N, C-alpha and C positions, 0 to 999 in steps of 0.2 A: 668280292673275292671268295672263292669256294675253299672250304677246308678239305685237306687231303685226309682220307681215312687211313687207318692202319694198314689195311690190305694194299692200298695203292702205294703207300710209302714203302712197304716191303718189296713190292714188285719193282719199283724204281731202284731200290737199293740193289736188288738182284741183277737188274739190267746193267747198272753201273759197274758192279763187281765183275760180271762176265766180260764187259767191254774192256776193263782194265786188264784182266787176266789174258784176254786174247791179244791185246796190244803189247803187253809186257811179259810174254811167256818166259823169256830168259831170266827175268828177275825172280819169278815164282820158282823156276827150276833151280836157281842158285840158292834160294832160301831153303827149299826142300832138301837139296843135296847137303847143305851144311847141317841141317837138323838130323838127317840120317847118319852123317858122319859122326856127329856128336853122340848120338845114341850108341853107335857101334863102339866108339871110344870108351864110353862109360861101361859098357858090357865087358870090353877087353880089360879095363882097369880092375873091375870087380873080379873077373876070372883070375887075373894075375895075383890079386890079393889073397885068393883062396888056394893058391898053389905054392909049392916050395920054391926056395931060391936056387939060383944057379950062379956059377962063378963067371967072372968076366972072360976067362979063357974059354969056357964052354960056348959062350955067345959068339966070341970072335971065331972060334973053330967052325961053328955053324955058318956064320956069314962068309967065311972064306972057303967053304965047301970041304973042310977037312972032316974025316970021320971021327 
């Protein structure tokens, strides 16, 4: 039995990864979407922590379209 060299192992791993990604695109899309949403949420939280507070009434007015 012949030993596989590192280059051949890397090539086989790349081929396997590409095949999985091609067959399971929706899984990859879901993982990436959640990661992007998590990053955006972290940024929003940090931005919110750096700003002043507003009252509940102000938020409800905005949500209900009142000036």
